[in-house]
N, C-alpha and C positions, 0 to 999 in steps of 0.2 A: 782078239782082245780089244781092239780100237773100235771095231764094228759094234761089239757088244756094249761098249762104254758109250758109244754115240746113241744107241738105242735107248740105254739107261737115261742118258741126258734128255733125250726126247720125251721120254716118259714123265720127266720132272718139269718140263717146258713150262707149265702153268705156275709152278712154285717158283721157278727161276724169275719169272715175270713179276710175281707178287712181291718176292723179296726186293727186286729192283725198283718197283714203283713204291713200295713201303719207304725204302731208303730215301728215295727222291722227296717224297712227302714230308718225311722226318727232318730233312734238312731244313725246311722252311717253315716248321711248325712253330706257332706263336711268333711269327715273324709278321710285322703290320704290312709290309709289301707282299709277303708270300712268294709266290712263284715268279713275280716281277723281278727279284733279285737275278734270276737267270738271264734277265735281258738286260739289267742296269749294269752288272758286274763288268762284261766286256766293254760296254760303252764308256763306263768310267775309266777303265784301263786305257781305252783307245784315246780318250780325251787327253790324259796325262802324257801318254807317249807321242802323240801328234804334236801337241804343243812344244814339247821339248826337242823332238827330232825335226820337225818341218820348219820350226821358226828359230830356235836357238842354234840347231846344228846344221840347219839348211840342207836337209836331205832332199834330194831331187828325184823322185820316183813317180811314174805316172800311176794315177789312182792311188796315191800313198795311203788314204784312208782305208780303202779296201785292203791293200796290200798289209797293213798292220792289222786291221780286224780280222782277216782270215788267219794270219799267222797266231793271233792271241786265241782265237776259237780252237784251232787245232792242238795248239800247246795246252790249253786249258783241259782239253779231253784227255790228253796224255797224263797231265798231273792229277786230274780228278780220279781217273781209272786206276792209276797206280797207287795213289794215296789211300783211297777207299779200299782198293784190293789189298793193300799191305795188311789192314787190320781186319780183314774180311773172316779170318778164322778165328782170332782170339776174341772178336766182337760177337761171335756167335757161340761162344763156348756152352752155353746152357743148351742150346738146340743140338749141338754136336754130341754132347754127353747122353742126352735123353734118347735121341733117335737117329737110326743110321740111314744115311742116304749119301750118294756121292758128294764128297766134301768140296769138290771144285765148283759145284754150283754157287756157293757163296762167292766165289771169286769172279765167276761169269756174271752173276747177278750185279756186282759191283761195277763190273765195266759197263753193263747195260745202263745202270744209274747214270754214269758219266755220259753215255751216249744220248740219253733223254736230255740232259741238261744242254748238250751241245745242240740238239735240234731246237731248243728254244733260242739259243744264241744264233742259230743259223737264220731264223726269222729277221733279225736285225740285219745281218749280212745281206739277205735277199732284197730288203727294203733299200739298202745302201745302194745295191746293185742297179735297182730300178730308178733311184734318184738320179745316179750318175749316168744313167742311160748306157751302161756298159754293154757292147755287143755281145751276143750269145752265138756260140758256134758248136759245131758236133763235138768238139773237144770236151765239152761239158760232161760228156759221157764218162770221162775218165774219173769224174769225182766220186761216184760210188765205189769204184774199184778201189781208189785210194783209200777211202773211209775204211773199207774192209781190210786193207792192209794195216792201217793205223790201229784198228780195233784188235787184230790178231796179234800184232807186236805188243800192244798194251796188255793184253790178255797174258801173253807168254811172260812178260815181266812181273805181273801181278801175281801169277802163280809162284814164281821164283821168290819174290818178296814177301808173300803171305806165308809161305812154308817156313822160310828162314826166321821170320818174325815171331813165329811160335817159340822158337828155342833162343832166339837172341833179340829181345826187345828193342835194342839199340837201333836195329835195322830201319825202323820207321823214321827215326829222327835223322840217321845218316842219309836216307833217301831224300828227305827234305831239302837237305844241304845240297845233294847232287841235282836236284830240280831247279834250286835257285842258280846254281852255276850253269845248269843246262840252258836255261833261258837266255843267258847273254852269249854262249858260245853257238847257239843255234841262230840261223838267219831269220829271227823273227822281226826285229825292228831295224834291220839293215839288209841291203842285198849282198849276196855272196861275192859279188865283183869287188868289193872293197879289199879282198884278200889277194896276195899273189897266185899265180896258177898253182904251184905246188902245194900251198896251204889249202887252197880251195878242194884238192883231192882228199885232204885230211878231213876237212869239214864234212864233205860228202860221205864219208865213211859212217857218219851217224844218219842211219836209216829215217829218223824223224825229220831231220834237216832235208833230206831229199824228198820226203813226202810232202812236205810244207811247200818247198820250191815247185814240186811238180804240181800241186793243188793250185797254187797261184797262176802258174803259167797257162794251166788248162782252163780254168775258171775264169780268171780276170783278163788274161791277155790272149786267149784263144789259140793257144800253142799246143801242139801234140807233145805228149810225153814220149820219150826215146825209148826204144825197144830195150837198150841197156839198162835205162833207169827202172823200167817195169820189172825186168828180170831180177836186178838186184833187190828192189823192195819186196817182190814175192818171195825170193829166197830168204832175205833176212828175217822177214815177219814170221814165216813158217819154221825157220831155224829157232827163232826165240820161243815160239810155241811148243815145239817139240822138246827143247832143252827145259822149258818151264814144266812141262808136264813130267818129264823125267825126275826132276827134282822134287816136285810135288808128291808124286807117287811113292818116291823113295822114303820120304820123310813122313808122309801120311800116317803110317802104323804107329808112330809115337806121339801123334797129336793129342789123343785122350790122356797121356801121362803129364804132358806138358801144360795143358791149359786147365 
């Protein structure tokens, strides 16, 4: 069954890409700056957070600008993927009612849209890396693996949220509140060292937190990712994906009635 579904998704790969790219272009339609907003948004957020935490709160972190920017970019990806993904089914109601194809392609395309936006933001991060002359090491090779983990995790979450949102439209609003709270309980604007050891273990149960920390260590500080961290991130991301598909496929037969 799994193999057959993967083959089916592969057959729709062009449609998935077209949906993702169309959503990306639609987000900046009639905008004066257009795609440049993908570059400006993380920079504006970085500026505000940097002023507050480096000057007013005296945070002492090496390469703090890069530390903040990478955290913002990765968190933005999760936020966008799950936000767009949550409304992926109800937002394509007309297509779903008229033509049948695997409905999870809408959720996959939503996550790809978020990935496209993150690639634009990554350009800014690379420029900052060059400007600050950050040393590059072999540990940079962890970056694509961590991005895959983050994508798989976000897709799993999006599948759950999109399916539930068909039946309970409050889900999309509740998720926004959770994301806002998640920004502050995830070590994006601070290091995990500010917590005592016992509390650090609790924070690291959040796979997104562990992925962001691992990304910073490997990309900015040239440190290897531990085997335990890799195993945890691999396991949690694919658990979310499996649970996401179980929930999605169980609720999918009733989508037509509800939307």
